[in-house]
ZAVEXFI-72328 format. One line per field, with one value per residue: residue in one letter; residue number from 1; x, y, z of N, C-alpha, C, O in turn. Coordinates in pm, 1 decimal, padded with zeros to 6 digits. Layout:
<nodes>
type	A  ...
seq	NUM  ...
nX	X  ...
nY	Y  ...
nZ	Z  ...
caX	X  ...
caY	Y  ...
caZ	Z  ...
cX	X  ...
cY	Y  ...
cZ	Z  ...
oX	X  ...
oY	Y  ...
oZ	Z  ...
</nodes>
This chain:
<nodes>
type	M  P  V  F  A  P  N  P  V  L  E  G  M  A  L  G  G  T  S  L  C  L  A  W  A  A  Y  H  D  S  K  S  M  T  I  P  K  I  V  P  F  T  I  L  G  L  A  L  P  F  H  V  L  R  G  A  A  L  A  T  S  G  Q  S  V  W  L  L  G  S  G  S  P  L  L  G  A  L  D  G  I  L  L  A  F  A  G  L  L  T  G  L  G  L  F  L  P  M  W  L  L  K  A  S  G  G  G  D  V  K  L  F  A  A  V  A  A  V  L  G  P  T  L  S  V  L  L  L  M  A  T  M  L  V  V  V  A  W  N  G  V  A  W  L  A  K  A  K  G  S  S  L  L  S  S  P  M  G  F  A  P  P  F  L  V  A  F  V  L  L  A  C  W  V  H  A  R  D  Q  R  L  A  S  A  A  D  H  V  P  L  T  G  D  R  H  A  H
seq	1  2  3  4  5  6  7  8  9  10  11  12  13  14  15  16  17  18  19  20  21  22  23  24  25  26  27  28  29  30  31  32  33  34  35  36  37  38  39  40  41  42  43  44  45  46  47  48  49  50  51  52  53  54  55  56  57  58  59  60  61  62  63  64  65  66  67  68  69  70  71  72  73  74  75  76  77  78  79  80  81  82  83  84  85  86  87  88  89  90  91  92  93  94  95  96  97  98  99  100  101  102  103  104  105  106  107  108  109  110  111  112  113  114  115  116  117  118  119  120  121  122  123  124  125  126  127  128  129  130  131  132  133  134  135  136  137  138  139  140  141  142  143  144  145  146  147  148  149  150  151  152  153  154  155  156  157  158  159  160  161  162  163  164  165  166  167  168  169  170  171  172  173  174  175  176  177  178  179  180  181  182  183  184  185  186  187  188  189  190  191  192  193  194  195  196  197
nX	-00883.4  -01045.9  -01115.5  -00894.9  -00980.9  -01324.0  -01406.2  -01302.1  -01265.2  -01228.0  -00993.0  -00815.5  -00831.4  -00690.2  -00465.8  -00351.0  -00368.4  -00178.7  00050.9  00122.1  00158.9  00384.7  00566.5  00607.4  00734.2  00956.4  01081.8  01155.6  01320.6  01519.0  01649.4  01704.2  01726.8  01511.8  01176.9  00872.1  00662.1  00397.3  00340.9  00298.8  00064.0  -00128.0  -00138.5  -00271.7  -00481.6  -00610.8  -00636.8  -00838.1  -01094.9  -01109.2  -01116.7  -01354.9  -01531.8  -01476.4  -01513.9  -01785.2  -01892.8  -01795.1  -01936.8  -02207.8  -02240.4  -02205.3  -02004.2  -01704.8  -01545.7  -01350.1  -01299.3  -01556.8  -01746.1  -02015.0  -02295.5  -02425.8  -02380.6  -02316.2  -02165.7  -01965.1  -01837.5  -01728.2  -01564.4  -01375.8  -01242.5  -01141.2  -00957.3  -00795.1  -00667.9  -00535.6  -00346.0  -00194.7  -00096.5  00048.8  00233.7  00377.5  00464.2  00629.0  00835.3  00916.1  01112.4  01338.4  01375.7  01437.3  01678.1  01836.7  01840.1  01654.5  01491.5  01260.8  01090.4  01063.5  00945.8  00706.8  00601.2  00600.3  00389.3  00176.8  00130.7  00081.7  -00155.6  -00326.1  -00290.3  -00350.5  -00265.9  -00170.5  -00070.2  00086.4  00301.4  00414.3  00465.4  00682.3  00876.4  00913.0  01014.6  01259.3  01385.7  01404.7  01591.6  01798.8  01848.8  01909.7  02133.7  02292.2  02334.6  02455.3  02682.9  02801.6  02828.7  03017.6  03227.4  03289.9  03393.3  03208.9  03053.0  02785.2  02580.4  02662.1  02567.4  02411.7  02128.5  01776.8  01511.3  01256.9  01264.7  01322.9  01115.0  00888.4  00912.5  00884.2  00614.2  00459.4  00505.1  00382.4  00131.3  00069.7  00067.0  -00155.8  -00347.1  -00371.6  -00421.7  -00693.5  -00845.1  -00846.7  -00980.6  -01219.3  -01301.2  -01339.2  -01538.3  -01756.9  -01794.9  -02014.1  -02054.3  -02235.8  -02516.0  -02659.1  -02918.9  -02979.3  -02967.2  -03157.0  -03390.2
nY	00926.6  00701.5  00328.0  00135.9  -00114.3  -00197.1  -00471.2  -00809.2  -00921.0  -00722.5  -00625.9  -00827.6  -00847.9  -00619.8  -00565.4  -00837.5  -00915.7  -00727.3  -00783.1  -01036.7  -00961.9  -00790.2  -00953.6  -01120.3  -00946.7  -00896.4  -01127.6  -01121.1  -00897.1  -00952.9  -01153.6  -01048.1  -00776.8  -00626.0  -00534.9  -00667.2  -00539.2  -00612.3  -00635.9  -00387.9  -00299.2  -00499.2  -00448.3  -00211.5  -00268.9  -00397.1  -00185.8  -00010.9  -00130.9  -00199.0  00033.9  00151.8  -00023.0  -00017.7  00252.4  00284.5  00113.0  00205.0  00459.5  00366.9  00255.6  00492.4  00589.9  00812.9  00861.6  00986.6  01255.1  01337.8  01259.3  01091.5  00863.2  00815.8  00563.8  00590.2  00821.8  00762.5  00574.4  00716.4  00889.9  00701.2  00640.6  00902.7  00894.4  00666.7  00785.0  01021.0  00865.2  00738.9  00969.5  01072.8  00873.1  00884.2  01146.5  01138.7  00950.0  01011.7  01240.1  01096.2  00915.9  01085.3  01180.2  00976.7  00788.7  00575.3  00327.0  00306.7  00102.0  00073.5  00341.3  00307.5  00085.7  00165.0  00386.4  00230.9  00073.5  00291.5  00386.1  00206.2  00220.8  00493.5  00854.1  00926.5  00677.2  00599.0  00777.5  00691.3  00429.4  00471.7  00586.3  00357.4  00196.5  00307.7  00279.7  00000.4  -00034.1  00080.9  -00063.1  -00313.6  -00251.7  -00187.4  -00441.9  -00581.7  -00453.3  -00505.8  -00767.4  -00789.0  -00683.6  -00874.7  -01058.4  -01211.3  -01291.6  -01316.0  -01128.2  -00953.3  -00928.7  -00717.4  -00532.6  -00504.1  -00275.4  -00389.5  -00607.2  -00508.8  -00312.1  -00491.3  -00595.6  -00371.2  -00316.8  -00528.6  -00515.2  -00265.1  -00341.2  -00525.8  -00360.3  -00179.4  -00362.7  -00449.3  -00196.2  -00150.3  -00350.8  -00272.4  -00026.1  -00117.6  -00296.0  -00100.1  00065.3  -00144.1  -00153.1  -00065.1  00163.3  00103.9  00283.3  00476.3  00452.6  00192.1  00029.0  00107.7  -00012.6
nZ	00974.6  00764.9  00774.3  00583.4  00439.7  00432.8  00479.1  00513.5  00266.5  00070.9  00178.8  00145.7  -00138.5  -00197.8  -00038.9  -00025.3  -00291.6  -00398.4  -00271.6  -00353.2  -00637.5  -00598.6  -00493.3  -00706.6  -00882.8  -00720.7  -00734.5  -01005.6  -01042.1  -00860.0  -01007.3  -01273.1  -01252.0  -01361.3  -01377.1  -01468.3  -01716.2  -01691.6  -01436.6  -01276.5  -01431.2  -01367.0  -01094.4  -01090.5  -01214.9  -01000.1  -00819.1  -00908.8  -00926.6  -00646.9  -00506.3  -00593.1  -00507.9  -00234.0  -00173.3  -00212.2  -00035.7  00213.9  00197.1  00191.3  00439.4  00598.6  00673.0  00653.2  00334.9  00160.4  00009.0  -00076.4  00100.3  00282.2  00244.9  -00014.2  -00237.8  -00498.3  -00487.9  -00322.6  -00465.0  -00665.7  -00531.8  -00430.1  -00689.0  -00741.8  -00516.1  -00572.4  -00805.5  -00699.5  -00535.7  -00732.3  -00872.1  -00657.4  -00611.8  -00860.3  -00843.3  -00614.1  -00727.8  -00974.2  -00978.1  -00871.4  -01080.9  -01280.9  -01180.6  -01206.7  -01015.9  -00995.3  -01166.6  -01470.3  -01443.9  -01171.5  -01086.4  -01211.0  -01085.4  -00811.9  -00844.1  -00926.1  -00684.4  -00510.9  -00614.4  -00510.0  -00230.4  -00195.5  -00129.6  00150.9  00285.6  00088.6  00112.0  00365.6  00298.3  00139.3  00315.6  00478.4  00284.3  00255.1  00505.5  00512.0  00301.1  00395.0  00628.2  00500.1  00353.9  00563.1  00698.6  00464.7  00465.1  00703.6  00665.5  00456.4  00578.4  00759.0  00591.6  00429.9  00133.4  00074.9  00066.1  -00127.8  -00385.7  -00619.3  -00534.5  -00633.5  -00652.7  -00598.5  -00419.8  -00137.3  -00145.0  -00136.3  00114.9  00288.3  00206.3  00280.0  00569.7  00618.8  00534.9  00728.5  00962.1  00853.5  00859.6  01156.3  01258.9  01139.9  01256.1  01519.4  01491.3  01393.4  01605.6  01807.9  01694.8  01708.8  01997.3  02212.9  02450.3  02766.9  02911.4  03165.1  03132.8  03027.3  03240.0  03396.3  03308.7
caX	-00855.7  -01126.8  -01058.1  -00841.3  -01098.5  -01432.0  -01428.1  -01169.9  -01256.2  -01163.5  -00874.1  -00738.6  -00812.8  -00599.0  -00345.8  -00305.6  -00316.5  -00076.0  00166.5  00150.0  00227.9  00508.0  00645.9  00635.5  00809.8  01076.0  01167.0  01207.2  01405.0  01643.2  01716.2  01732.1  01701.8  01394.2  01021.5  00802.9  00558.4  00250.6  00313.9  00227.8  -00069.3  -00207.6  -00189.1  -00345.9  -00622.8  -00672.0  -00660.9  -00969.5  -01219.0  -01091.8  -01156.2  -01478.5  -01621.8  -01451.1  -01591.5  -01927.1  -01940.3  -01798.8  -02037.6  -02330.1  -02246.8  -02236.8  -01851.7  -01624.2  -01474.5  -01210.5  -01329.3  -01691.5  -01862.4  -02074.5  -02443.8  -02446.4  -02287.6  -02246.1  -02057.4  -01858.8  -01748.3  -01656.3  -01472.1  -01275.7  -01171.2  -01045.9  -00845.8  -00688.6  -00592.4  -00468.4  -00243.2  -00125.5  -00028.5  00133.6  00332.5  00453.8  00537.2  00740.4  00926.5  00969.4  01263.3  01464.2  01405.7  01513.5  01817.4  01884.7  01841.1  01565.6  01478.9  01151.0  01001.2  01041.7  00850.9  00565.9  00572.8  00560.2  00287.1  00069.1  00095.4  00029.1  -00295.0  -00402.3  -00302.0  -00379.6  -00165.9  -00115.5  -00024.6  00206.1  00422.8  00441.6  00540.4  00816.4  00968.8  00930.7  01109.0  01397.4  01426.5  01427.9  01699.1  01931.0  01878.7  01963.9  02277.5  02375.8  02356.9  02547.0  02809.0  02852.5  02871.1  03137.4  03351.4  03336.6  03438.2  03122.9  03014.1  02672.9  02489.0  02743.0  02516.6  02325.1  01971.1  01694.8  01401.1  01141.2  01260.4  01300.5  00974.9  00799.1  00924.3  00815.9  00473.5  00408.1  00507.9  00291.2  00002.5  00019.1  00010.2  -00292.4  -00470.7  -00401.9  -00515.4  -00825.5  -00891.3  -00862.9  -01083.1  -01365.3  -01338.2  -01374.5  -01678.7  -01846.3  -01801.8  -02112.4  -02076.0  -02355.3  -02552.5  -02751.2  -03076.7  -03014.6  -02970.6  -03281.8  -03498.3
caY	00846.8  00587.7  00196.0  00084.6  -00181.0  -00206.6  -00580.7  -00887.3  -00974.1  -00609.8  -00618.8  -00941.9  -00823.9  -00504.5  -00601.0  -00974.2  -00911.0  -00633.1  -00841.6  -01138.3  -00898.8  -00749.5  -01105.6  -01175.6  -00834.9  -00891.6  -01247.0  -01095.1  -00779.6  -01010.2  -01220.3  -00972.7  -00626.5  -00568.5  -00552.3  -00699.8  -00435.5  -00662.2  -00637.0  -00257.5  -00288.8  -00569.3  -00384.5  -00090.5  -00337.8  -00414.7  -00064.2  00063.1  -00184.8  -00192.4  00164.1  00182.7  -00105.9  00045.6  00382.7  00239.3  00019.8  00309.1  00570.5  00324.8  00257.1  00631.8  00644.7  00908.0  00792.6  01071.7  01388.6  01358.3  01251.1  00972.8  00857.5  00772.2  00456.8  00627.6  00945.0  00697.5  00496.5  00828.6  00927.7  00593.6  00657.4  01002.5  00846.4  00575.7  00864.3  01090.2  00796.0  00740.5  01088.7  01083.9  00781.3  00944.4  01276.4  01095.9  00881.3  01072.6  01306.1  01009.0  00862.3  01194.4  01175.0  00822.8  00703.4  00452.7  00287.5  00337.2  -00002.6  00126.7  00443.9  00238.0  -00011.7  00247.6  00472.9  00140.3  00054.0  00412.5  00388.7  00096.1  00283.3  00627.6  00940.3  00919.2  00552.9  00583.7  00829.1  00607.8  00316.0  00519.8  00610.9  00224.5  00132.1  00370.9  00211.1  -00140.5  -00033.5  00118.2  -00180.7  -00429.0  -00195.9  -00200.3  -00584.1  -00611.2  -00394.8  -00594.1  -00915.4  -00760.0  -00643.5  -01007.1  -01151.7  -01287.3  -01232.7  -01353.5  -01019.1  -00856.0  -00895.1  -00589.3  -00548.6  -00417.5  -00211.1  -00454.3  -00696.8  -00413.1  -00269.8  -00603.3  -00624.3  -00256.6  -00318.3  -00640.8  -00456.1  -00165.9  -00410.5  -00576.0  -00234.9  -00145.1  -00473.7  -00425.8  -00061.6  -00151.4  -00441.9  -00190.7  00052.9  -00213.7  -00335.6  00039.4  00085.6  -00238.6  -00146.3  00034.9  00174.4  00104.9  00391.6  00435.2  00417.0  00057.5  -00042.0  00139.7  -00111.3
caZ	00866.7  00769.5  00747.4  00476.5  00371.8  00535.5  00521.5  00490.5  00133.1  -00001.5  00234.3  00088.8  -00250.2  -00210.0  00016.2  -00059.8  -00438.0  -00425.6  -00207.6  -00458.3  -00752.0  -00540.4  -00491.2  -00849.8  -00925.5  -00652.3  -00791.3  -01136.8  -01001.5  -00809.1  -01095.2  -01391.3  -01227.4  -01430.9  -01337.4  -01602.3  -01737.0  -01659.0  -01278.1  -01238.0  -01489.9  -01285.0  -00959.1  -01128.7  -01232.7  -00866.2  -00750.7  -00939.7  -00844.2  -00490.3  -00452.7  -00629.4  -00404.3  -00089.4  -00160.0  -00204.2  00099.0  00336.1  00205.4  00231.0  00603.9  00654.8  00707.1  00549.0  00249.0  00147.4  -00009.0  -00114.4  00216.9  00293.8  00222.4  -00156.1  -00290.3  -00633.7  -00447.4  -00248.9  -00559.8  -00745.6  -00430.9  -00454.8  -00801.2  -00691.0  -00418.5  -00647.9  -00902.3  -00610.9  -00481.7  -00853.8  -00893.7  -00541.7  -00646.3  -00954.8  -00785.9  -00532.7  -00782.7  -01114.7  -00964.2  -00859.2  -01207.6  -01375.4  -01137.3  -01249.5  -00886.8  -01001.2  -01310.5  -01505.3  -01376.7  -01024.7  -01088.0  -01249.8  -00971.0  -00695.3  -00873.5  -00904.7  -00541.3  -00443.9  -00647.9  -00418.7  -00102.4  -00165.1  -00102.9  00282.0  00298.2  00006.6  00164.7  00481.2  00231.6  00088.0  00430.3  00530.5  00200.7  00283.6  00635.5  00480.2  00217.3  00489.0  00717.2  00418.9  00339.2  00679.4  00713.1  00368.3  00497.6  00814.8  00605.7  00384.8  00684.9  00815.2  00494.3  00361.3  00011.4  00049.4  00036.0  -00211.5  -00516.6  -00645.1  -00496.2  -00698.5  -00579.2  -00562.2  -00296.4  -00003.1  -00153.8  -00096.6  00252.7  00325.4  00175.5  00378.6  00715.4  00621.2  00521.0  00867.5  01044.3  00818.2  00913.0  01287.9  01289.1  01119.8  01332.5  01647.9  01460.4  01380.8  01751.9  01865.6  01653.0  01759.0  02125.5  02255.0  02596.5  02859.4  02970.0  03282.7  03083.7  03004.3  03386.7  03447.1  03266.9
cX	-00956.5  -01050.4  -00997.2  -00938.4  -01222.3  -01480.4  -01301.9  -01163.1  -01197.9  -01034.8  -00776.9  -00721.3  -00702.8  -00463.2  -00281.6  -00264.6  -00204.4  00045.3  00217.1  00210.7  00357.3  00612.2  00699.9  00748.3  00961.9  01150.9  01217.1  01318.8  01540.9  01726.2  01787.4  01747.3  01624.8  01274.3  00950.4  00690.9  00436.7  00229.2  00236.9  00096.9  -00157.3  -00240.9  -00280.7  -00487.2  -00695.0  -00714.1  -00798.9  -01097.8  -01231.5  -01150.5  -01292.6  -01581.6  -01600.8  -01522.1  -01734.7  -01976.5  -01915.6  -01911.2  -02176.7  -02340.0  -02247.0  -02101.1  -01794.0  -01547.5  -01335.4  -01249.0  -01477.3  -01788.8  -01915.6  -02235.1  -02471.2  -02350.2  -02214.2  -02143.1  -01947.6  -01771.8  -01665.7  -01547.9  -01352.4  -01196.1  -01074.6  -00921.6  -00757.1  -00590.8  -00499.8  -00329.2  -00145.1  -00043.5  00091.1  00268.9  00424.9  00535.0  00636.7  00858.6  00992.8  01077.4  01355.5  01476.3  01485.2  01660.5  01898.0  01909.8  01757.2  01545.3  01310.3  01026.9  00970.4  00951.6  00700.8  00514.5  00518.9  00426.6  00171.4  00028.0  00023.3  -00126.7  -00373.9  -00400.6  -00341.9  -00251.1  -00105.1  -00036.4  00107.6  00318.7  00481.5  00520.2  00682.9  00921.8  00996.2  01031.3  01250.1  01474.4  01481.8  01557.2  01824.3  01956.0  01953.1  02112.3  02371.7  02407.6  02465.3  02673.1  02880.2  02896.0  02988.3  03244.8  03385.4  03384.1  03346.4  03073.7  02854.0  02566.6  02549.4  02672.0  02422.8  02181.6  01887.7  01602.9  01294.2  01145.3  01258.4  01157.5  00864.5  00797.3  00849.8  00663.8  00405.6  00424.0  00402.2  00151.5  -00019.2  -00017.9  -00139.4  -00395.6  -00492.4  -00466.3  -00649.7  -00901.5  -00929.4  -00988.0  -01224.1  -01395.0  -01386.2  -01507.4  -01770.4  -01868.2  -01890.9  -02098.7  -02212.6  -02375.2  -02630.8  -02888.6  -03095.7  -03027.9  -03093.1  -03395.1  -03495.6
cY	00723.0  00438.6  00207.3  00008.8  -00218.6  -00367.1  -00679.6  -00915.6  -00853.7  -00608.8  -00711.4  -00915.1  -00720.0  -00537.8  -00734.1  -00984.1  -00840.8  -00714.6  -00964.7  -01074.6  -00863.2  -00861.3  -01149.8  -01066.9  -00861.0  -01020.8  -01205.4  -01002.3  -00859.2  -01085.1  -01152.3  -00822.2  -00553.8  -00612.5  -00575.8  -00587.2  -00467.5  -00633.8  -00496.1  -00244.8  -00375.7  -00523.5  -00266.6  -00168.4  -00385.3  -00280.8  -00012.1  00005.7  -00178.7  -00080.0  00199.3  00099.1  -00063.5  00161.3  00357.9  00190.3  00118.7  00394.4  00498.1  00283.5  00386.4  00666.1  00729.6  00820.3  00864.8  01209.0  01414.2  01335.7  01111.1  00967.4  00777.2  00656.5  00523.0  00744.2  00861.8  00623.1  00605.4  00884.1  00831.7  00610.7  00783.3  00967.4  00763.7  00681.9  00959.3  00991.6  00773.5  00852.9  01112.2  01001.4  00823.5  01062.7  01228.4  01032.4  00931.4  01143.6  01198.1  00943.4  00969.3  01217.0  01050.9  00750.5  00583.0  00449.1  00336.4  00236.3  00036.7  00244.8  00375.6  00169.8  00072.0  00308.4  00370.9  00122.7  00167.7  00431.6  00296.1  00170.0  00412.9  00716.0  00932.7  00789.5  00535.2  00655.8  00759.1  00471.1  00360.6  00523.7  00453.4  00174.0  00178.8  00300.0  00076.5  -00152.0  -00007.5  00002.0  -00298.5  -00374.4  -00224.3  -00358.7  -00628.9  -00567.8  -00466.9  -00728.7  -00891.9  -00747.7  -00780.7  -01115.2  -01228.4  -01220.9  -01276.0  -01256.9  -00923.8  -00834.6  -00770.4  -00631.4  -00442.8  -00351.3  -00278.8  -00530.4  -00598.9  -00358.8  -00349.2  -00615.2  -00500.0  -00271.1  -00422.1  -00591.1  -00339.0  -00224.1  -00460.6  -00449.9  -00205.0  -00218.3  -00446.9  -00304.7  -00076.9  -00249.4  -00360.3  -00089.1  00003.3  -00263.3  -00206.9  00058.5  -00012.2  -00225.1  -00022.6  00043.9  00170.6  00202.4  00361.2  00400.4  00269.2  -00016.8  00004.9  00063.1  -00217.8
cZ	00869.8  00759.9  00632.4  00383.2  00468.4  00552.8  00472.5  00333.7  00062.7  00051.6  00156.1  -00058.2  -00288.7  -00171.8  -00031.5  -00200.1  -00459.9  -00376.0  -00311.8  -00581.1  -00718.9  -00543.4  -00617.9  -00913.2  -00856.6  -00704.9  -00926.3  -01118.3  -00941.3  -00906.7  -01225.8  -01369.5  -01314.2  -01365.3  -01472.6  -01600.2  -01679.6  -01528.1  -01235.4  -01297.0  -01420.4  -01155.5  -01001.6  -01166.8  -01119.4  -00785.6  -00785.4  -00887.2  -00712.4  -00440.0  -00473.6  -00514.1  -00259.2  -00061.6  -00131.5  -00066.4  00201.0  00321.3  00228.0  00376.0  00655.6  00707.5  00616.3  00468.0  00224.0  00140.5  -00025.3  -00001.1  00206.6  00252.0  00104.1  -00201.0  -00409.4  -00591.6  -00391.9  -00350.8  -00651.4  -00653.1  -00431.9  -00560.8  -00788.8  -00613.7  -00484.9  -00726.1  -00829.0  -00567.2  -00620.5  -00892.1  -00778.4  -00563.2  -00769.7  -00915.1  -00703.5  -00612.0  -00912.9  -01073.7  -00946.0  -00983.3  -01303.5  -01311.8  -01158.8  -01123.6  -00881.9  -01150.9  -01343.1  -01443.1  -01244.1  -01004.4  -01118.0  -01132.6  -00845.1  -00720.0  -00861.6  -00756.4  -00482.0  -00476.4  -00553.0  -00282.6  -00080.5  -00126.4  00028.9  00312.3  00187.9  00047.7  00279.0  00404.9  00178.0  00205.2  00483.0  00435.5  00217.8  00398.6  00606.8  00395.8  00310.0  00574.1  00637.4  00382.4  00450.0  00709.6  00595.3  00408.4  00604.7  00774.3  00550.7  00465.7  00745.5  00697.3  00396.8  00234.1  -00038.5  00015.7  -00043.6  -00338.0  -00520.5  -00597.3  -00582.9  -00620.0  -00511.6  -00430.4  -00167.2  -00019.3  -00106.9  00061.9  00335.6  00316.2  00279.6  00513.3  00702.1  00618.4  00651.0  00964.3  01007.5  00876.6  01065.1  01319.9  01248.2  01198.7  01454.1  01608.5  01450.4  01526.7  01811.1  01824.5  01682.8  01914.3  02145.3  02406.0  02668.5  02913.8  03093.4  03237.0  03053.1  03135.0  03434.5  03423.0  03349.4
oX	-00953.2  -00929.2  -01041.9  -00973.4  -01200.8  -01575.7  -01212.6  -01052.5  -01107.3  -00947.4  -00670.9  -00615.7  -00635.7  -00365.9  -00166.0  -00161.2  -00124.0  00145.0  00335.2  00310.2  00448.3  00724.9  00809.2  00839.3  01066.0  01273.4  01323.6  01420.3  01654.0  01849.1  01895.4  01778.3  01652.6  01270.1  00973.0  00637.6  00367.8  00115.2  00131.8  00010.7  -00272.2  -00349.6  -00370.6  -00594.8  -00815.0  -00806.9  -00871.6  -01185.0  -01339.0  -01226.6  -01352.3  -01678.1  -01690.3  -01582.5  -01793.2  -02077.9  -02004.9  -01985.6  -02263.6  -02451.5  -02293.0  -02085.9  -01830.3  -01490.5  -01227.9  -01239.9  -01518.2  -01901.0  -01866.1  -02291.8  -02536.7  -02229.7  -02092.4  -02041.6  -01832.8  -01651.1  -01555.4  -01442.9  -01238.1  -01075.1  -00954.9  -00807.5  -00637.4  -00468.0  -00391.3  -00217.6  -00024.0  00068.7  00202.0  00382.2  00544.0  00653.0  00746.5  00973.2  01104.9  01173.2  01460.6  01590.7  01574.9  01751.0  02015.9  01992.0  01770.1  01571.8  01243.4  00913.8  00853.8  00881.5  00600.6  00402.5  00412.1  00342.4  00072.1  -00083.7  -00078.3  -00208.5  -00490.6  -00507.6  -00367.8  -00145.2  00018.0  00071.5  00207.5  00430.7  00603.7  00621.6  00780.9  01033.9  01108.0  01128.8  01346.5  01593.2  01584.8  01628.4  01931.2  02071.7  02039.4  02205.0  02486.7  02521.9  02555.9  02771.1  03001.5  02981.8  03079.4  03353.3  03501.3  03405.9  03389.1  03055.2  02811.4  02471.2  02502.9  02701.6  02364.6  02130.4  01920.6  01616.3  01245.7  01055.9  01169.8  01082.8  00765.5  00694.8  00772.4  00593.3  00309.0  00336.1  00330.0  00061.2  -00132.1  -00120.7  -00230.3  -00498.9  -00605.8  -00559.1  -00733.3  -01023.0  -01044.2  -01082.6  -01324.1  -01512.5  -01492.3  -01594.5  -01885.7  -01963.3  -01861.8  -02126.3  -02301.9  -02281.3  -02664.6  -02962.0  -03208.9  -03096.0  -03142.8  -03491.2  -03575.3
oY	00647.3  00437.4  00296.9  00052.2  -00269.8  -00394.3  -00633.7  -00931.9  -00883.4  -00589.1  -00669.6  -00949.0  -00730.1  -00540.1  -00734.8  -01039.6  -00886.4  -00710.0  -00980.6  -01128.2  -00895.7  -00851.5  -01203.3  -01106.9  -00849.5  -01018.0  -01255.3  -01028.9  -00825.7  -01086.8  -01187.6  -00749.3  -00438.4  -00718.5  -00507.3  -00550.7  -00382.3  -00606.8  -00495.9  -00186.2  -00333.6  -00548.2  -00237.4  -00114.3  -00412.6  -00274.5  00028.5  00065.6  -00157.5  -00083.9  00267.9  00146.1  -00071.4  00181.2  00407.9  00224.7  00130.9  00410.7  00565.8  00278.9  00396.6  00763.9  00723.3  00720.6  00815.8  01282.5  01522.2  01386.1  01026.5  01074.1  00673.7  00679.7  00520.1  00758.8  00897.0  00608.3  00580.4  00923.2  00877.3  00598.8  00777.1  01003.8  00780.9  00676.1  00984.3  01043.4  00792.0  00836.6  01159.4  01044.0  00792.3  01077.6  01281.1  01054.6  00896.8  01111.3  01206.9  00905.6  00940.3  01265.1  01038.1  00658.9  00497.8  00535.9  00393.0  00269.3  00033.5  00245.7  00396.6  00190.7  00047.7  00292.7  00405.2  00150.5  00152.8  00477.7  00324.8  00180.4  00453.4  00661.4  00931.9  00805.8  00466.7  00609.6  00767.2  00420.7  00286.1  00473.8  00431.8  00113.5  00104.7  00267.9  00035.8  -00251.9  -00067.3  -00034.3  -00368.4  -00455.3  -00267.8  -00384.7  -00706.0  -00639.6  -00487.7  -00794.1  -00967.0  -00795.5  -00802.3  -01234.6  -01295.5  -01099.2  -01271.2  -01291.3  -00809.9  -00735.3  -00733.5  -00741.5  -00325.4  -00372.9  -00247.9  -00524.7  -00629.3  -00357.3  -00302.7  -00640.7  -00521.1  -00239.4  -00392.0  -00635.5  -00328.7  -00173.0  -00441.4  -00446.8  -00202.4  -00175.5  -00424.5  -00302.6  -00018.4  -00232.1  -00375.8  -00074.3  00064.3  -00269.6  -00218.1  00068.8  00031.0  -00288.5  00091.6  -00051.0  00240.8  00248.3  00247.3  00325.3  00220.7  -00119.3  -00063.2  00064.8  -00310.3
oZ	00966.8  00738.6  00560.8  00273.5  00578.2  00625.8  00401.3  00282.0  -00015.1  -00032.8  00109.5  -00111.7  -00391.4  -00247.2  -00073.7  -00237.4  -00541.2  -00448.1  -00342.6  -00629.8  -00795.2  -00591.8  -00636.3  -00985.8  -00921.3  -00717.0  -00962.8  -01182.6  -00976.4  -00900.2  -01273.1  -01463.8  -01346.5  -01302.9  -01572.4  -01495.4  -01623.5  -01490.4  -01171.2  -01231.5  -01407.7  -01103.3  -00922.8  -01141.6  -01123.8  -00704.9  -00694.8  -00824.2  -00656.3  -00343.3  -00390.6  -00453.8  -00175.0  00043.8  -00035.4  -00005.8  00284.9  00418.0  00283.0  00428.0  00769.3  00780.7  00498.8  00512.3  00258.3  00238.9  00017.4  -00004.1  00132.1  00228.2  00116.7  -00191.0  -00426.8  -00659.7  -00418.8  -00331.4  -00700.2  -00704.1  -00434.4  -00541.6  -00817.1  -00641.9  -00461.7  -00719.3  -00881.3  -00566.9  -00608.9  -00940.2  -00803.9  -00540.8  -00768.6  -00946.7  -00721.1  -00572.8  -00949.9  -01144.0  -01009.5  -01008.7  -01382.6  -01380.1  -01125.9  -01120.2  -00794.0  -01234.1  -01256.6  -01407.2  -01204.8  -00903.3  -01049.5  -01085.8  -00789.1  -00631.7  -00797.4  -00712.8  -00414.1  -00396.7  -00526.5  -00222.5  00032.8  -00095.6  00029.4  00369.3  00210.3  00025.8  00291.1  00453.3  00177.9  00194.4  00530.0  00480.1  00198.9  00394.2  00660.5  00405.4  00298.3  00595.0  00690.5  00382.9  00444.0  00747.2  00626.9  00388.7  00600.1  00833.6  00585.5  00432.6  00780.9  00717.9  00302.8  00232.8  -00153.9  -00054.1  -00040.6  -00404.4  -00418.5  -00617.8  -00599.9  -00499.5  -00402.8  -00345.9  -00087.4  00078.5  -00050.6  00125.1  00429.0  00412.0  00349.7  00587.1  00801.3  00684.6  00696.1  01031.8  01090.4  00928.2  01107.4  01400.7  01317.1  01209.1  01495.8  01685.9  01488.3  01562.9  01872.3  01910.8  01685.7  01960.1  02109.7  02479.4  02620.9  02978.9  03125.4  03301.2  03051.2  03139.2  03524.2  03499.8  03333.5
</nodes>
């Protein structure tokens, strides 16, 4: 799997911008159990230019992008668009059944699909698993608090707050992984030829 973002500016655009949008969604969701429609559209507005720039940068540097290979910035940009679209479809595919079963709201579906467009299909599946772990942990803590007589965590929780926590955890992991990949790429082992001179 190639690096998520070939430079810190693009990474900040994608992960930082999405985190801010998710914080905005979490605030509204915790107050009114609704997610403003502008939030997923703002995230989608970040996803497309991010993937176009990411694809072009990776392809120019000779790195694999996703499907179409490397070498041409134009091909890389097109590959980035395909990756964003595949992420969007993955997000819809993962969340639409939950909406049909009334296990989530329409705002949750749109929010997850938009974030999936930023992350791409593979990281979107990881994000869904991380979100489920955060929800289970939150519910466990709420259950323990209720058992001890505390009503602090008894109010209903929307989707966006645990989703934000899961996204930030995944973003930290992606950043750390990319730093390791970049360090490994920068490291050039010494060969016997160098010592011969």
